[in-house]
GULUMKE-656704 format. One record per residue (C-alpha): x, y, z; residue in three letters; residue number from 1. Coordinates in nm, 2 decimals. Example, Ala and Ser with C-alpha at 12.3 -4.5 7.8 and 13.67 -1.06 7.14 Angstrom:
// residues 2
((1.23,-0.45,0.78),ALA,1)
((1.37,-0.11,0.71),SER,2)
// end
This chain:
// residues 275
((-4.15,1.84,4.77),UNK,1)
((-4.27,1.48,4.71),UNK,2)
((-4.59,1.36,4.86),UNK,3)
((-4.54,1.15,5.17),UNK,4)
((-4.60,0.77,5.14),UNK,5)
((-4.53,0.50,5.40),UNK,6)
((-4.56,0.12,5.38),UNK,7)
((-4.66,-0.14,5.64),UNK,8)
((-4.53,-0.49,5.66),UNK,9)
((-4.58,-0.78,5.90),UNK,10)
((-4.30,-1.01,6.04),UNK,11)
((-4.22,-1.31,5.83),UNK,12)
((-4.22,-1.65,5.99),UNK,13)
((-3.96,-1.84,5.80),UNK,14)
((-3.61,-1.78,5.67),UNK,15)
((-3.74,-1.82,5.32),UNK,16)
((-4.01,-1.56,5.38),UNK,17)
((-3.75,-1.32,5.52),UNK,18)
((-3.53,-1.37,5.22),UNK,19)
((-3.82,-1.30,4.98),UNK,20)
((-3.93,-1.00,5.17),UNK,21)
((-3.59,-0.83,5.12),UNK,22)
((-3.68,-0.80,4.75),UNK,23)
((-4.03,-0.67,4.83),UNK,24)
((-3.87,-0.39,5.05),UNK,25)
((-3.61,-0.30,4.79),UNK,26)
((-3.88,-0.26,4.52),UNK,27)
((-4.08,-0.03,4.75),UNK,28)
((-3.78,0.17,4.87),UNK,29)
((-3.76,0.32,4.52),UNK,30)
((-4.07,0.53,4.62),UNK,31)
((-3.86,0.69,4.90),UNK,32)
((-4.11,0.62,5.18),UNK,33)
((-4.12,0.85,5.48),UNK,34)
((-4.10,0.53,5.69),UNK,35)
((-4.19,0.16,5.69),UNK,36)
((-4.39,0.02,5.98),UNK,37)
((-4.39,-0.34,6.11),UNK,38)
((-4.69,-0.49,6.29),UNK,39)
((-4.68,-0.65,6.63),UNK,40)
((-4.86,-0.96,6.75),UNK,41)
((-5.11,-0.98,7.03),UNK,42)
((-4.94,-1.02,7.37),UNK,43)
((-4.60,-0.98,7.21),UNK,44)
((-4.65,-1.30,7.01),UNK,45)
((-4.43,-1.17,6.73),UNK,46)
((-4.23,-0.91,6.91),UNK,47)
((-3.89,-1.08,6.82),UNK,48)
((-3.99,-1.09,6.46),UNK,49)
((-4.11,-0.73,6.47),UNK,50)
((-3.79,-0.60,6.62),UNK,51)
((-3.58,-0.81,6.37),UNK,52)
((-3.76,-0.67,6.07),UNK,53)
((-3.74,-0.31,6.21),UNK,54)
((-3.37,-0.36,6.26),UNK,55)
((-3.33,-0.49,5.90),UNK,56)
((-3.52,-0.19,5.76),UNK,57)
((-3.31,0.06,5.96),UNK,58)
((-2.99,-0.11,5.84),UNK,59)
((-3.11,-0.07,5.48),UNK,60)
((-3.11,0.31,5.54),UNK,61)
((-3.49,0.36,5.57),UNK,62)
((-3.67,0.49,5.88),UNK,63)
((-3.86,0.21,6.05),UNK,64)
((-4.16,0.24,6.29),UNK,65)
((-4.23,-0.05,6.52),UNK,66)
((-4.59,-0.12,6.61),UNK,67)
((-4.61,-0.15,6.98),UNK,68)
((-4.91,-0.29,7.17),UNK,69)
((-4.95,-0.27,7.54),UNK,70)
((-5.24,-0.49,7.65),UNK,71)
((-5.14,-0.73,7.92),UNK,72)
((-4.79,-0.57,7.96),UNK,73)
((-4.63,-0.43,8.27),UNK,74)
((-4.46,-0.09,8.29),UNK,75)
((-4.12,-0.27,8.33),UNK,76)
((-4.17,-0.48,8.02),UNK,77)
((-4.27,-0.18,7.81),UNK,78)
((-3.99,0.03,7.94),UNK,79)
((-3.74,-0.25,7.86),UNK,80)
((-3.87,-0.30,7.51),UNK,81)
((-3.88,0.07,7.43),UNK,82)
((-3.53,0.10,7.56),UNK,83)
((-3.43,-0.17,7.32),UNK,84)
((-3.59,0.01,7.03),UNK,85)
((-3.42,0.34,7.13),UNK,86)
((-3.08,0.16,7.14),UNK,87)
((-3.15,0.03,6.78),UNK,88)
((-3.19,0.40,6.67),UNK,89)
((-3.57,0.36,6.61),UNK,90)
((-3.74,0.70,6.64),UNK,91)
((-4.10,0.62,6.55),UNK,92)
((-4.35,0.38,6.70),UNK,93)
((-4.72,0.31,6.63),UNK,94)
((-4.87,0.29,6.98),UNK,95)
((-5.17,0.05,7.00),UNK,96)
((-5.38,-0.11,7.27),UNK,97)
((-5.37,-0.44,7.08),UNK,98)
((-5.59,-0.74,7.11),UNK,99)
((-5.57,-0.99,7.39),UNK,100)
((-5.45,-1.34,7.31),UNK,101)
((-5.72,-1.60,7.37),UNK,102)
((-5.73,-1.71,7.74),UNK,103)
((-5.59,-1.38,7.87),UNK,104)
((-5.77,-1.16,8.12),UNK,105)
((-5.74,-0.78,8.11),UNK,106)
((-5.43,-0.77,8.31),UNK,107)
((-5.13,-0.54,8.29),UNK,108)
((-5.07,-0.17,8.36),UNK,109)
((-5.22,-0.04,8.03),UNK,110)
((-5.59,-0.07,7.94),UNK,111)
((-5.60,0.19,7.66),UNK,112)
((-5.36,0.31,7.40),UNK,113)
((-5.37,0.66,7.56),UNK,114)
((-5.22,0.50,7.87),UNK,115)
((-4.93,0.37,7.66),UNK,116)
((-4.88,0.71,7.49),UNK,117)
((-4.87,0.90,7.82),UNK,118)
((-4.62,0.64,7.96),UNK,119)
((-4.39,0.68,7.65),UNK,120)
((-4.39,1.05,7.69),UNK,121)
((-4.32,1.03,8.06),UNK,122)
((-4.03,0.79,8.02),UNK,123)
((-3.87,0.89,7.69),UNK,124)
((-3.98,1.25,7.64),UNK,125)
((-3.97,1.34,7.27),UNK,126)
((-3.73,1.06,7.16),UNK,127)
((-4.02,0.88,6.99),UNK,128)
((-4.25,1.02,6.72),UNK,129)
((-4.57,0.85,6.82),UNK,130)
((-4.83,0.74,6.57),UNK,131)
((-5.17,0.62,6.69),UNK,132)
((-5.46,0.44,6.52),UNK,133)
((-5.78,0.62,6.40),UNK,134)
((-6.11,0.47,6.29),UNK,135)
((-6.31,0.68,6.04),UNK,136)
((-6.58,0.41,6.04),UNK,137)
((-6.56,0.36,6.42),UNK,138)
((-6.37,0.08,6.60),UNK,139)
((-6.57,-0.24,6.60),UNK,140)
((-6.55,-0.27,6.98),UNK,141)
((-6.64,0.10,7.05),UNK,142)
((-6.97,0.16,7.24),UNK,143)
((-7.06,0.44,7.01),UNK,144)
((-6.90,0.67,6.74),UNK,145)
((-6.87,0.94,7.01),UNK,146)
((-6.69,0.72,7.26),UNK,147)
((-6.45,0.61,6.98),UNK,148)
((-6.38,0.98,6.90),UNK,149)
((-6.33,1.05,7.27),UNK,150)
((-6.07,0.76,7.28),UNK,151)
((-5.89,0.92,6.98),UNK,152)
((-5.89,1.26,7.15),UNK,153)
((-5.74,1.10,7.47),UNK,154)
((-5.45,0.95,7.26),UNK,155)
((-5.37,1.29,7.10),UNK,156)
((-5.39,1.47,7.43),UNK,157)
((-5.17,1.21,7.59),UNK,158)
((-4.89,1.31,7.34),UNK,159)
((-4.95,1.14,7.00),UNK,160)
((-4.79,1.32,6.71),UNK,161)
((-5.01,1.19,6.43),UNK,162)
((-5.25,0.91,6.34),UNK,163)
((-5.29,0.64,6.07),UNK,164)
((-5.64,0.52,5.99),UNK,165)
((-5.78,0.18,5.95),UNK,166)
((-5.83,0.12,5.58),UNK,167)
((-6.16,0.23,5.42),UNK,168)
((-6.31,0.27,5.08),UNK,169)
((-6.54,0.56,5.15),UNK,170)
((-6.36,0.90,5.13),UNK,171)
((-6.65,1.08,5.30),UNK,172)
((-6.60,0.88,5.62),UNK,173)
((-6.24,0.99,5.63),UNK,174)
((-6.32,1.36,5.56),UNK,175)
((-6.60,1.36,5.83),UNK,176)
((-6.36,1.21,6.08),UNK,177)
((-6.09,1.47,6.01),UNK,178)
((-6.35,1.75,6.03),UNK,179)
((-6.47,1.62,6.37),UNK,180)
((-6.11,1.61,6.50),UNK,181)
((-6.05,1.97,6.39),UNK,182)
((-6.38,2.08,6.54),UNK,183)
((-6.25,1.96,6.88),UNK,184)
((-5.94,2.18,6.84),UNK,185)
((-5.69,1.91,6.76),UNK,186)
((-5.43,1.99,6.50),UNK,187)
((-5.29,1.65,6.43),UNK,188)
((-5.22,1.49,6.09),UNK,189)
((-5.45,1.20,6.02),UNK,190)
((-5.30,0.99,5.74),UNK,191)
((-5.53,0.75,5.56),UNK,192)
((-5.45,0.38,5.56),UNK,193)
((-5.48,0.23,5.21),UNK,194)
((-5.55,-0.13,5.14),UNK,195)
((-5.49,-0.24,4.78),UNK,196)
((-5.75,-0.49,4.65),UNK,197)
((-5.60,-0.80,4.52),UNK,198)
((-5.82,-1.08,4.65),UNK,199)
((-6.19,-1.05,4.72),UNK,200)
((-6.20,-1.34,4.97),UNK,201)
((-5.91,-1.20,5.17),UNK,202)
((-6.06,-0.85,5.16),UNK,203)
((-6.41,-0.97,5.28),UNK,204)
((-6.24,-1.17,5.57),UNK,205)
((-6.03,-0.88,5.68),UNK,206)
((-6.31,-0.62,5.65),UNK,207)
((-6.55,-0.83,5.85),UNK,208)
((-6.29,-0.88,6.13),UNK,209)
((-6.19,-0.51,6.16),UNK,210)
((-6.53,-0.34,6.09),UNK,211)
((-6.44,-0.18,5.76),UNK,212)
((-6.74,-0.13,5.53),UNK,213)
((-6.70,-0.25,5.17),UNK,214)
((-6.95,-0.03,4.97),UNK,215)
((-7.22,-0.24,4.82),UNK,216)
((-7.12,-0.15,4.46),UNK,217)
((-6.77,-0.27,4.52),UNK,218)
((-6.88,-0.59,4.70),UNK,219)
((-7.12,-0.68,4.41),UNK,220)
((-6.86,-0.62,4.15),UNK,221)
((-6.61,-0.84,4.33),UNK,222)
((-6.86,-1.11,4.37),UNK,223)
((-6.95,-1.10,4.01),UNK,224)
((-6.59,-1.16,3.91),UNK,225)
((-6.59,-1.49,4.10),UNK,226)
((-6.24,-1.65,4.06),UNK,227)
((-6.13,-1.41,3.78),UNK,228)
((-5.83,-1.28,3.96),UNK,229)
((-5.71,-1.06,3.67),UNK,230)
((-6.04,-0.87,3.67),UNK,231)
((-6.04,-0.84,4.05),UNK,232)
((-5.69,-0.69,4.04),UNK,233)
((-5.77,-0.45,3.75),UNK,234)
((-6.09,-0.34,3.92),UNK,235)
((-5.91,-0.31,4.26),UNK,236)
((-5.64,-0.09,4.11),UNK,237)
((-5.90,0.15,3.96),UNK,238)
((-6.10,0.17,4.28),UNK,239)
((-5.80,0.23,4.51),UNK,240)
((-5.62,0.47,4.28),UNK,241)
((-5.94,0.68,4.25),UNK,242)
((-5.98,0.67,4.63),UNK,243)
((-5.62,0.80,4.67),UNK,244)
((-5.68,1.08,4.42),UNK,245)
((-5.98,1.19,4.61),UNK,246)
((-5.79,1.19,4.94),UNK,247)
((-5.50,1.38,4.80),UNK,248)
((-5.73,1.64,4.64),UNK,249)
((-5.91,1.69,4.98),UNK,250)
((-5.58,1.75,5.16),UNK,251)
((-5.48,1.42,5.31),UNK,252)
((-5.13,1.46,5.45),UNK,253)
((-4.99,1.14,5.31),UNK,254)
((-5.08,0.78,5.22),UNK,255)
((-5.00,0.47,5.43),UNK,256)
((-5.01,0.15,5.23),UNK,257)
((-5.10,-0.18,5.39),UNK,258)
((-4.88,-0.39,5.16),UNK,259)
((-4.96,-0.74,5.29),UNK,260)
((-4.59,-0.80,5.23),UNK,261)
((-4.64,-0.76,4.86),UNK,262)
((-4.51,-0.49,4.63),UNK,263)
((-4.68,-0.52,4.29),UNK,264)
((-5.02,-0.36,4.36),UNK,265)
((-4.88,-0.08,4.58),UNK,266)
((-4.62,0.01,4.32),UNK,267)
((-4.88,0.02,4.04),UNK,268)
((-5.10,0.25,4.25),UNK,269)
((-4.80,0.48,4.32),UNK,270)
((-4.72,0.48,3.95),UNK,271)
((-5.07,0.58,3.86),UNK,272)
((-5.06,0.86,4.12),UNK,273)
((-4.72,0.98,3.99),UNK,274)
((-4.56,0.92,4.33),UNK,275)
// end
């Protein structure tokens, strides 16, 4: 049996971008992904784009998962949108709290992702396979590592089927998180999220925003390369391939690639791993 991989995309904003992304998807489909997920903007800001790309992926014969954020939403709006996904034949969602758009208060019927998971189960039974987010290095807004773990437990007990982690470059953080989840009696797959390294400035910006630690030795090497993009990419491929090898050897149930709507680095890593 082949090792499970999945790929994440974000909605394109222009017809030209959408046309280019067809080629990216086709290149990645060769790896026979378990599914491809599409991200969802805060407050539904890209919902139409998300659902359009999800529909495109489904029509191309690949299982698609729609990210679904609930902050600021009503029960009626969530029920209506999930009914739309069900009618499209979508069987998998990534259930998230989501970030509030600027200027919004904490309105709506759902304050936590666990509230959304419970509502989906109540309204749609087992139709949707529900993925949730996990944070091996702790969510940046969590009060403490323990409260973050408690929030994860709540999502699983509300009915989540499996989890995808925020990306990380420290395999020990992932393994410790998995051990803590198992120690609490939860038997749920926790799939590591993998971010290929192709640009040091982009990586630093994302990591600062989402609370991912870039180990000092990686940060220093990237800084030393300066604007040498070829060296950054070569180094990034080595680092991320080694990380994936570690995770597979330690029993990770699959790999979920944050592709950034590009195919080259992800394909190269898959090639090196023999996937």
